[in-house]
PDB file of N, CA, C and O in Angstrom:
ATOM      1  N   UNK A   1       0.840  -1.171   0.000  1.00  0.00           N
ATOM      2  CA  UNK A   1       0.000   0.000   0.000  1.00  0.00           C
ATOM      3  C   UNK A   1       0.886   1.235   0.000  1.00  0.00           C
ATOM      4  O   UNK A   1       2.058   1.164   0.369  1.00  0.00           O
ATOM      5  N   UNK A   2       0.337   2.349  -0.407  1.00  0.00           N
ATOM      6  CA  UNK A   2       1.069   3.597  -0.580  1.00  0.00           C
ATOM      7  C   UNK A   2       1.911   3.985   0.631  1.00  0.00           C
ATOM      8  O   UNK A   2       2.999   4.532   0.452  1.00  0.00           O
ATOM      9  N   UNK A   3       1.459   3.730   1.838  1.00  0.00           N
ATOM     10  CA  UNK A   3       2.189   4.148   3.034  1.00  0.00           C
ATOM     11  C   UNK A   3       3.518   3.411   3.198  1.00  0.00           C
ATOM     12  O   UNK A   3       4.341   3.797   4.028  1.00  0.00           O
ATOM     13  N   UNK A   4       3.732   2.361   2.420  1.00  0.00           N
ATOM     14  CA  UNK A   4       4.960   1.590   2.530  1.00  0.00           C
ATOM     15  C   UNK A   4       6.002   1.996   1.502  1.00  0.00           C
ATOM     16  O   UNK A   4       7.116   1.473   1.516  1.00  0.00           O
ATOM     17  N   UNK A   5       5.658   2.931   0.599  1.00  0.00           N
ATOM     18  CA  UNK A   5       6.582   3.352  -0.444  1.00  0.00           C
ATOM     19  C   UNK A   5       6.667   4.868  -0.479  1.00  0.00           C
ATOM     20  O   UNK A   5       5.835   5.562   0.107  1.00  0.00           O
ATOM     21  N   UNK A   6       7.695   5.383  -1.181  1.00  0.00           N
ATOM     22  CA  UNK A   6       7.897   6.828  -1.252  1.00  0.00           C
ATOM     23  C   UNK A   6       7.115   7.502  -2.374  1.00  0.00           C
ATOM     24  O   UNK A   6       6.682   8.646  -2.234  1.00  0.00           O
ATOM     25  N   UNK A   7       6.936   6.799  -3.475  1.00  0.00           N
ATOM     26  CA  UNK A   7       6.328   7.408  -4.656  1.00  0.00           C
ATOM     27  C   UNK A   7       5.511   6.361  -5.391  1.00  0.00           C
ATOM     28  O   UNK A   7       5.996   5.250  -5.606  1.00  0.00           O
ATOM     29  N   UNK A   8       4.298   6.678  -5.780  1.00  0.00           N
ATOM     30  CA  UNK A   8       3.467   5.697  -6.474  1.00  0.00           C
ATOM     31  C   UNK A   8       2.902   6.272  -7.762  1.00  0.00           C
ATOM     32  O   UNK A   8       2.573   7.455  -7.844  1.00  0.00           O
ATOM     33  N   UNK A   9       2.799   5.418  -8.752  1.00  0.00           N
ATOM     34  CA  UNK A   9       2.280   5.759 -10.068  1.00  0.00           C
ATOM     35  C   UNK A   9       1.233   4.723 -10.442  1.00  0.00           C
ATOM     36  O   UNK A   9       1.379   3.544 -10.120  1.00  0.00           O
ATOM     37  N   UNK A  10       0.182   5.157 -11.119  1.00  0.00           N
ATOM     38  CA  UNK A  10      -0.831   4.211 -11.576  1.00  0.00           C
ATOM     39  C   UNK A  10      -1.334   4.603 -12.948  1.00  0.00           C
ATOM     40  O   UNK A  10      -1.156   5.739 -13.388  1.00  0.00           O
ATOM     41  N   UNK A  11      -1.946   3.681 -13.602  1.00  0.00           N
ATOM     42  CA  UNK A  11      -2.580   3.899 -14.892  1.00  0.00           C
ATOM     43  C   UNK A  11      -3.891   4.654 -14.656  1.00  0.00           C
ATOM     44  O   UNK A  11      -4.586   4.368 -13.682  1.00  0.00           O
ATOM     45  N   UNK A  12      -4.246   5.605 -15.517  1.00  0.00           N
ATOM     46  CA  UNK A  12      -5.512   6.321 -15.330  1.00  0.00           C
ATOM     47  C   UNK A  12      -6.732   5.399 -15.342  1.00  0.00           C
ATOM     48  O   UNK A  12      -7.766   5.731 -14.763  1.00  0.00           O
ATOM     49  N   UNK A  13      -6.615   4.250 -15.996  1.00  0.00           N
ATOM     50  CA  UNK A  13      -7.739   3.317 -16.083  1.00  0.00           C
ATOM     51  C   UNK A  13      -7.757   2.300 -14.942  1.00  0.00           C
ATOM     52  O   UNK A  13      -8.646   1.451 -14.880  1.00  0.00           O
ATOM     53  N   UNK A  14      -6.792   2.382 -14.053  1.00  0.00           N
ATOM     54  CA  UNK A  14      -6.718   1.434 -12.936  1.00  0.00           C
ATOM     55  C   UNK A  14      -7.905   1.624 -11.994  1.00  0.00           C
ATOM     56  O   UNK A  14      -8.441   2.724 -11.859  1.00  0.00           O
ATOM     57  N   UNK A  15      -8.298   0.540 -11.352  1.00  0.00           N
ATOM     58  CA  UNK A  15      -9.320   0.591 -10.313  1.00  0.00           C
ATOM     59  C   UNK A  15      -8.644   0.263  -8.987  1.00  0.00           C
ATOM     60  O   UNK A  15      -7.998  -0.776  -8.850  1.00  0.00           O
ATOM     61  N   UNK A  16      -8.797   1.153  -8.015  1.00  0.00           N
ATOM     62  CA  UNK A  16      -8.129   1.015  -6.727  1.00  0.00           C
ATOM     63  C   UNK A  16      -9.188   0.954  -5.637  1.00  0.00           C
ATOM     64  O   UNK A  16     -10.118   1.761  -5.615  1.00  0.00           O
ATOM     65  N   UNK A  17      -9.042  -0.002  -4.742  1.00  0.00           N
ATOM     66  CA  UNK A  17     -10.008  -0.110  -3.661  1.00  0.00           C
ATOM     67  C   UNK A  17      -9.606  -1.165  -2.664  1.00  0.00           C
ATOM     68  O   UNK A  17      -8.579  -1.829  -2.808  1.00  0.00           O
ATOM     69  N   UNK A  18     -10.425  -1.305  -1.660  1.00  0.00           N
ATOM     70  CA  UNK A  18     -10.203  -2.317  -0.644  1.00  0.00           C
ATOM     71  C   UNK A  18     -11.012  -3.552  -0.987  1.00  0.00           C
ATOM     72  O   UNK A  18     -12.241  -3.535  -0.920  1.00  0.00           O
ATOM     73  N   UNK A  19     -10.338  -4.600  -1.346  1.00  0.00           N
ATOM     74  CA  UNK A  19     -11.017  -5.875  -1.561  1.00  0.00           C
ATOM     75  C   UNK A  19     -11.294  -6.518  -0.219  1.00  0.00           C
ATOM     76  O   UNK A  19     -10.934  -5.969   0.822  1.00  0.00           O
ATOM     77  N   UNK A  20     -11.919  -7.657  -0.234  1.00  0.00           N
ATOM     78  CA  UNK A  20     -12.235  -8.342   1.027  1.00  0.00           C
ATOM     79  C   UNK A  20     -10.990  -8.629   1.842  1.00  0.00           C
ATOM     80  O   UNK A  20     -11.014  -8.519   3.068  1.00  0.00           O
ATOM     81  N   UNK A  21      -9.909  -8.993   1.182  1.00  0.00           N
ATOM     82  CA  UNK A  21      -8.677  -9.333   1.910  1.00  0.00           C
ATOM     83  C   UNK A  21      -8.093  -8.114   2.610  1.00  0.00           C
ATOM     84  O   UNK A  21      -7.650  -8.212   3.754  1.00  0.00           O
ATOM     85  N   UNK A  22      -8.087  -6.961   1.933  1.00  0.00           N
ATOM     86  CA  UNK A  22      -7.500  -5.763   2.534  1.00  0.00           C
ATOM     87  C   UNK A  22      -8.398  -5.116   3.568  1.00  0.00           C
ATOM     88  O   UNK A  22      -7.916  -4.372   4.422  1.00  0.00           O
ATOM     89  N   UNK A  23      -9.682  -5.379   3.512  1.00  0.00           N
ATOM     90  CA  UNK A  23     -10.605  -4.764   4.454  1.00  0.00           C
ATOM     91  C   UNK A  23     -10.644  -5.505   5.792  1.00  0.00           C
ATOM     92  O   UNK A  23     -11.268  -5.029   6.740  1.00  0.00           O
ATOM     93  N   UNK A  24     -10.005  -6.631   5.877  1.00  0.00           N
ATOM     94  CA  UNK A  24      -9.992  -7.372   7.134  1.00  0.00           C
ATOM     95  C   UNK A  24      -8.985  -6.757   8.092  1.00  0.00           C
ATOM     96  O   UNK A  24      -8.075  -6.042   7.673  1.00  0.00           O
ATOM     97  N   UNK A  25      -9.149  -7.032   9.356  1.00  0.00           N
ATOM     98  CA  UNK A  25      -8.231  -6.470  10.352  1.00  0.00           C
ATOM     99  C   UNK A  25      -6.828  -7.055  10.215  1.00  0.00           C
ATOM    100  O   UNK A  25      -5.857  -6.436  10.652  1.00  0.00           O
ATOM    101  N   UNK A  26      -6.711  -8.213   9.626  1.00  0.00           N
ATOM    102  CA  UNK A  26      -5.395  -8.859   9.500  1.00  0.00           C
ATOM    103  C   UNK A  26      -4.473  -8.113   8.546  1.00  0.00           C
ATOM    104  O   UNK A  26      -3.271  -8.018   8.795  1.00  0.00           O
ATOM    105  N   UNK A  27      -5.019  -7.585   7.460  1.00  0.00           N
ATOM    106  CA  UNK A  27      -4.196  -6.919   6.452  1.00  0.00           C
ATOM    107  C   UNK A  27      -3.951  -5.448   6.780  1.00  0.00           C
ATOM    108  O   UNK A  27      -3.047  -4.841   6.206  1.00  0.00           O
ATOM    109  N   UNK A  28      -4.726  -4.863   7.682  1.00  0.00           N
ATOM    110  CA  UNK A  28      -4.509  -3.485   8.104  1.00  0.00           C
ATOM    111  C   UNK A  28      -5.065  -2.423   7.181  1.00  0.00           C
ATOM    112  O   UNK A  28      -4.793  -1.238   7.378  1.00  0.00           O
ATOM    113  N   UNK A  29      -5.845  -2.814   6.169  1.00  0.00           N
ATOM    114  CA  UNK A  29      -6.386  -1.833   5.229  1.00  0.00           C
ATOM    115  C   UNK A  29      -7.250  -0.779   5.889  1.00  0.00           C
ATOM    116  O   UNK A  29      -7.199   0.392   5.515  1.00  0.00           O
ATOM    117  N   UNK A  30      -8.045  -1.186   6.869  1.00  0.00           N
ATOM    118  CA  UNK A  30      -8.923  -0.230   7.536  1.00  0.00           C
ATOM    119  C   UNK A  30      -8.154   0.703   8.468  1.00  0.00           C
ATOM    120  O   UNK A  30      -8.674   1.751   8.851  1.00  0.00           O
ATOM    121  N   UNK A  31      -6.943   0.345   8.832  1.00  0.00           N
ATOM    122  CA  UNK A  31      -6.123   1.223   9.667  1.00  0.00           C
ATOM    123  C   UNK A  31      -5.242   2.135   8.821  1.00  0.00           C
ATOM    124  O   UNK A  31      -5.009   3.284   9.195  1.00  0.00           O
ATOM    125  N   UNK A  32      -4.755   1.648   7.700  1.00  0.00           N
ATOM    126  CA  UNK A  32      -3.848   2.438   6.858  1.00  0.00           C
ATOM    127  C   UNK A  32      -4.572   3.496   6.043  1.00  0.00           C
ATOM    128  O   UNK A  32      -4.082   4.617   5.903  1.00  0.00           O
ATOM    129  N   UNK A  33      -5.738   3.148   5.502  1.00  0.00           N
ATOM    130  CA  UNK A  33      -6.440   4.083   4.622  1.00  0.00           C
ATOM    131  C   UNK A  33      -6.770   5.408   5.310  1.00  0.00           C
ATOM    132  O   UNK A  33      -6.560   6.452   4.692  1.00  0.00           O
ATOM    133  N   UNK A  34      -7.271   5.436   6.545  1.00  0.00           N
ATOM    134  CA  UNK A  34      -7.526   6.730   7.196  1.00  0.00           C
ATOM    135  C   UNK A  34      -6.251   7.546   7.454  1.00  0.00           C
ATOM    136  O   UNK A  34      -6.336   8.760   7.639  1.00  0.00           O
ATOM    137  N   UNK A  35      -5.101   6.922   7.469  1.00  0.00           N
ATOM    138  CA  UNK A  35      -3.837   7.658   7.631  1.00  0.00           C
ATOM    139  C   UNK A  35      -3.445   8.362   6.338  1.00  0.00           C
ATOM    140  O   UNK A  35      -2.723   9.359   6.357  1.00  0.00           O
ATOM    141  N   UNK A  36      -3.928   7.833   5.214  1.00  0.00           N
ATOM    142  CA  UNK A  36      -3.598   8.409   3.914  1.00  0.00           C
ATOM    143  C   UNK A  36      -4.622   9.436   3.454  1.00  0.00           C
ATOM    144  O   UNK A  36      -4.282  10.381   2.742  1.00  0.00           O
ATOM    145  N   UNK A  37      -5.861   9.255   3.856  1.00  0.00           N
ATOM    146  CA  UNK A  37      -6.970  10.106   3.434  1.00  0.00           C
ATOM    147  C   UNK A  37      -7.641  10.720   4.650  1.00  0.00           C
ATOM    148  O   UNK A  37      -7.265  10.440   5.788  1.00  0.00           O
ATOM    149  N   UNK A  38      -8.627  11.553   4.402  1.00  0.00           N
ATOM    150  CA  UNK A  38      -9.429  12.028   5.533  1.00  0.00           C
ATOM    151  C   UNK A  38     -10.228  10.854   6.069  1.00  0.00           C
ATOM    152  O   UNK A  38     -10.504   9.903   5.338  1.00  0.00           O
ATOM    153  N   UNK A  39     -10.594  10.913   7.321  1.00  0.00           N
ATOM    154  CA  UNK A  39     -11.377   9.841   7.929  1.00  0.00           C
ATOM    155  C   UNK A  39     -12.702   9.652   7.193  1.00  0.00           C
ATOM    156  O   UNK A  39     -13.157   8.522   7.017  1.00  0.00           O
ATOM    157  N   UNK A  40     -13.316  10.742   6.765  1.00  0.00           N
ATOM    158  CA  UNK A  40     -14.593  10.681   6.053  1.00  0.00           C
ATOM    159  C   UNK A  40     -14.458   9.941   4.719  1.00  0.00           C
ATOM    160  O   UNK A  40     -15.278   9.079   4.404  1.00  0.00           O
ATOM    161  N   UNK A  41     -13.434  10.274   3.940  1.00  0.00           N
ATOM    162  CA  UNK A  41     -13.222   9.633   2.647  1.00  0.00           C
ATOM    163  C   UNK A  41     -12.856   8.167   2.825  1.00  0.00           C
ATOM    164  O   UNK A  41     -13.348   7.308   2.092  1.00  0.00           O
ATOM    165  N   UNK A  42     -11.998   7.879   3.793  1.00  0.00           N
ATOM    166  CA  UNK A  42     -11.598   6.495   4.058  1.00  0.00           C
ATOM    167  C   UNK A  42     -12.804   5.666   4.473  1.00  0.00           C
ATOM    168  O   UNK A  42     -12.974   4.542   4.000  1.00  0.00           O
ATOM    169  N   UNK A  43     -13.638   6.203   5.347  1.00  0.00           N
ATOM    170  CA  UNK A  43     -14.818   5.476   5.808  1.00  0.00           C
ATOM    171  C   UNK A  43     -15.766   5.188   4.644  1.00  0.00           C
ATOM    172  O   UNK A  43     -16.326   4.096   4.548  1.00  0.00           O
ATOM    173  N   UNK A  44     -15.939   6.160   3.773  1.00  0.00           N
ATOM    174  CA  UNK A  44     -16.803   5.960   2.604  1.00  0.00           C
ATOM    175  C   UNK A  44     -16.269   4.830   1.718  1.00  0.00           C
ATOM    176  O   UNK A  44     -17.037   3.986   1.257  1.00  0.00           O
ATOM    177  N   UNK A  45     -14.960   4.816   1.484  1.00  0.00           N
ATOM    178  CA  UNK A  45     -14.376   3.755   0.648  1.00  0.00           C
ATOM    179  C   UNK A  45     -14.531   2.389   1.318  1.00  0.00           C
ATOM    180  O   UNK A  45     -14.833   1.398   0.652  1.00  0.00           O
ATOM    181  N   UNK A  46     -14.327   2.341   2.614  1.00  0.00           N
ATOM    182  CA  UNK A  46     -14.415   1.071   3.347  1.00  0.00           C
ATOM    183  C   UNK A  46     -15.848   0.551   3.350  1.00  0.00           C
ATOM    184  O   UNK A  46     -16.077  -0.633   3.099  1.00  0.00           O
ATOM    185  N   UNK A  47     -16.817   1.426   3.633  1.00  0.00           N
ATOM    186  CA  UNK A  47     -18.208   1.003   3.727  1.00  0.00           C
ATOM    187  C   UNK A  47     -18.795   0.651   2.361  1.00  0.00           C
ATOM    188  O   UNK A  47     -19.476  -0.365   2.218  1.00  0.00           O
ATOM    189  N   UNK A  48     -18.532   1.488   1.361  1.00  0.00           N
ATOM    190  CA  UNK A  48     -19.103   1.242   0.035  1.00  0.00           C
ATOM    191  C   UNK A  48     -18.429   0.072  -0.664  1.00  0.00           C
ATOM    192  O   UNK A  48     -19.084  -0.681  -1.385  1.00  0.00           O
ATOM    193  N   UNK A  49     -17.146  -0.086  -0.459  1.00  0.00           N
ATOM    194  CA  UNK A  49     -16.433  -1.182  -1.089  1.00  0.00           C
ATOM    195  C   UNK A  49     -16.302  -1.062  -2.587  1.00  0.00           C
ATOM    196  O   UNK A  49     -15.998  -2.045  -3.264  1.00  0.00           O
ATOM    197  N   UNK A  50     -16.526   0.135  -3.122  1.00  0.00           N
ATOM    198  CA  UNK A  50     -16.420   0.346  -4.560  1.00  0.00           C
ATOM    199  C   UNK A  50     -15.052   0.922  -4.898  1.00  0.00           C
ATOM    200  O   UNK A  50     -14.598   1.866  -4.251  1.00  0.00           O
ATOM    201  N   UNK A  51     -14.394   0.361  -5.905  1.00  0.00           N
ATOM    202  CA  UNK A  51     -13.080   0.883  -6.286  1.00  0.00           C
ATOM    203  C   UNK A  51     -13.195   2.272  -6.914  1.00  0.00           C
ATOM    204  O   UNK A  51     -14.247   2.651  -7.429  1.00  0.00           O
ATOM    205  N   UNK A  52     -12.114   3.008  -6.862  1.00  0.00           N
ATOM    206  CA  UNK A  52     -12.051   4.319  -7.502  1.00  0.00           C
ATOM    207  C   UNK A  52     -11.066   4.238  -8.657  1.00  0.00           C
ATOM    208  O   UNK A  52     -10.193   3.370  -8.674  1.00  0.00           O
ATOM    209  N   UNK A  53     -11.201   5.132  -9.612  1.00  0.00           N
ATOM    210  CA  UNK A  53     -10.318   5.164 -10.770  1.00  0.00           C
ATOM    211  C   UNK A  53      -9.002   5.867 -10.463  1.00  0.00           C
ATOM    212  O   UNK A  53      -8.836   6.477  -9.407  1.00  0.00           O
ATOM    213  N   UNK A  54      -8.086   5.771 -11.394  1.00  0.00           N
ATOM    214  CA  UNK A  54      -6.773   6.389 -11.234  1.00  0.00           C
ATOM    215  C   UNK A  54      -6.834   7.896 -11.053  1.00  0.00           C
ATOM    216  O   UNK A  54      -6.098   8.454 -10.239  1.00  0.00           O
ATOM    217  N   UNK A  55      -7.707   8.563 -11.805  1.00  0.00           N
ATOM    218  CA  UNK A  55      -7.847  10.022 -11.693  1.00  0.00           C
ATOM    219  C   UNK A  55      -8.298  10.418 -10.281  1.00  0.00           C
ATOM    220  O   UNK A  55      -7.753  11.350  -9.689  1.00  0.00           O
ATOM    221  N   UNK A  56      -9.282   9.715  -9.755  1.00  0.00           N
ATOM    222  CA  UNK A  56      -9.795  10.010  -8.400  1.00  0.00           C
ATOM    223  C   UNK A  56      -8.730   9.712  -7.354  1.00  0.00           C
ATOM    224  O   UNK A  56      -8.589  10.451  -6.380  1.00  0.00           O
ATOM    225  N   UNK A  57      -7.980   8.628  -7.554  1.00  0.00           N
ATOM    226  CA  UNK A  57      -6.904   8.288  -6.623  1.00  0.00           C
ATOM    227  C   UNK A  57      -5.860   9.401  -6.583  1.00  0.00           C
ATOM    228  O   UNK A  57      -5.324   9.716  -5.520  1.00  0.00           O
ATOM    229  N   UNK A  58      -5.573   9.995  -7.737  1.00  0.00           N
ATOM    230  CA  UNK A  58      -4.626  11.118  -7.793  1.00  0.00           C
ATOM    231  C   UNK A  58      -5.197  12.323  -7.051  1.00  0.00           C
ATOM    232  O   UNK A  58      -4.486  12.974  -6.285  1.00  0.00           O
ATOM    233  N   UNK A  59      -6.475  12.624  -7.273  1.00  0.00           N
ATOM    234  CA  UNK A  59      -7.126  13.741  -6.581  1.00  0.00           C
ATOM    235  C   UNK A  59      -7.067  13.571  -5.060  1.00  0.00           C
ATOM    236  O   UNK A  59      -6.856  14.539  -4.331  1.00  0.00           O
ATOM    237  N   UNK A  60      -7.255  12.341  -4.590  1.00  0.00           N
ATOM    238  CA  UNK A  60      -7.276  12.067  -3.154  1.00  0.00           C
ATOM    239  C   UNK A  60      -5.881  11.967  -2.542  1.00  0.00           C
ATOM    240  O   UNK A  60      -5.735  12.007  -1.321  1.00  0.00           O
ATOM    241  N   UNK A  61      -4.858  11.837  -3.382  1.00  0.00           N
ATOM    242  CA  UNK A  61      -3.500  11.706  -2.870  1.00  0.00           C
ATOM    243  C   UNK A  61      -3.062  10.272  -2.622  1.00  0.00           C
ATOM    244  O   UNK A  61      -2.040  10.041  -1.976  1.00  0.00           O
ATOM    245  N   UNK A  62      -3.824   9.300  -3.129  1.00  0.00           N
ATOM    246  CA  UNK A  62      -3.423   7.898  -2.977  1.00  0.00           C
ATOM    247  C   UNK A  62      -2.266   7.539  -3.900  1.00  0.00           C
ATOM    248  O   UNK A  62      -1.485   6.638  -3.597  1.00  0.00           O
ATOM    249  N   UNK A  63      -2.153   8.239  -5.023  1.00  0.00           N
ATOM    250  CA  UNK A  63      -1.029   8.052  -5.934  1.00  0.00           C
ATOM    251  C   UNK A  63      -0.409   9.414  -6.204  1.00  0.00           C
ATOM    252  O   UNK A  63      -1.054  10.448  -6.029  1.00  0.00           O
ATOM    253  N   UNK A  64       0.842   9.405  -6.630  1.00  0.00           N
ATOM    254  CA  UNK A  64       1.559  10.657  -6.866  1.00  0.00           C
ATOM    255  C   UNK A  64       1.469  11.156  -8.300  1.00  0.00           C
ATOM    256  O   UNK A  64       1.561  12.358  -8.549  1.00  0.00           O
ATOM    257  N   UNK A  65       1.290  10.239  -9.243  1.00  0.00           N
ATOM    258  CA  UNK A  65       1.159  10.649 -10.636  1.00  0.00           C
ATOM    259  C   UNK A  65       0.499   9.544 -11.433  1.00  0.00           C
ATOM    260  O   UNK A  65       0.452   8.387 -11.013  1.00  0.00           O
ATOM    261  N   UNK A  66      -0.015   9.932 -12.608  1.00  0.00           N
ATOM    262  CA  UNK A  66      -0.619   8.974 -13.520  1.00  0.00           C
ATOM    263  C   UNK A  66       0.367   8.680 -14.642  1.00  0.00           C
ATOM    264  O   UNK A  66       1.005   9.589 -15.174  1.00  0.00           O
ATOM    265  N   UNK A  67       0.484   7.432 -14.990  1.00  0.00           N
ATOM    266  CA  UNK A  67       1.329   7.025 -16.103  1.00  0.00           C
ATOM    267  C   UNK A  67       0.478   7.031 -17.364  1.00  0.00           C
ATOM    268  O   UNK A  67      -0.752   7.039 -17.301  1.00  0.00           O
ATOM    269  N   UNK A  68       1.141   7.026 -18.495  1.00  0.00           N
ATOM    270  CA  UNK A  68       0.416   6.936 -19.761  1.00  0.00           C
ATOM    271  C   UNK A  68      -0.263   5.580 -19.840  1.00  0.00           C
ATOM    272  O   UNK A  68       0.351   4.547 -19.573  1.00  0.00           O
ATOM    273  N   UNK A  69      -1.530   5.595 -20.208  1.00  0.00           N
ATOM    274  CA  UNK A  69      -2.284   4.348 -20.291  1.00  0.00           C
ATOM    275  C   UNK A  69      -1.806   3.514 -21.469  1.00  0.00           C
ATOM    276  O   UNK A  69      -1.611   4.036 -22.567  1.00  0.00           O
ATOM    277  N   UNK A  70      -1.620   2.240 -21.247  1.00  0.00           N
ATOM    278  CA  UNK A  70      -1.221   1.333 -22.319  1.00  0.00           C
ATOM    279  C   UNK A  70      -2.401   0.531 -22.820  1.00  0.00           C
ATOM    280  O   UNK A  70      -2.272  -0.220 -23.787  1.00  0.00           O
ATOM    281  N   UNK A  71      -3.560   0.678 -22.175  1.00  0.00           N
ATOM    282  CA  UNK A  71      -4.769  -0.040 -22.564  1.00  0.00           C
ATOM    283  C   UNK A  71      -5.717   0.912 -23.278  1.00  0.00           C
ATOM    284  O   UNK A  71      -5.814   2.086 -22.923  1.00  0.00           O
ATOM    285  N   UNK A  72      -6.412   0.401 -24.282  1.00  0.00           N
ATOM    286  CA  UNK A  72      -7.350   1.245 -25.028  1.00  0.00           C
ATOM    287  C   UNK A  72      -8.685   0.585 -25.121  1.00  0.00           C
ATOM    288  O   UNK A  72      -9.609   1.141 -25.712  1.00  0.00           O
TER     289      UNK A  72
END
């Protein structure tokens, strides 16, 4: 997850979210996400369980930049 690295890049078409494995207490997803985002945004992502796109991840600060998409 982003908190373990210095710089992250993603494809604009990527889908980022908490899957069942990351949302469990064992993987720490519910503890790490609020450290990266506001508590309100993190809670919404955790409760809704819907992934966000690369553009939204950049807006929220989950990634540092978007790479050129290789998929069309």
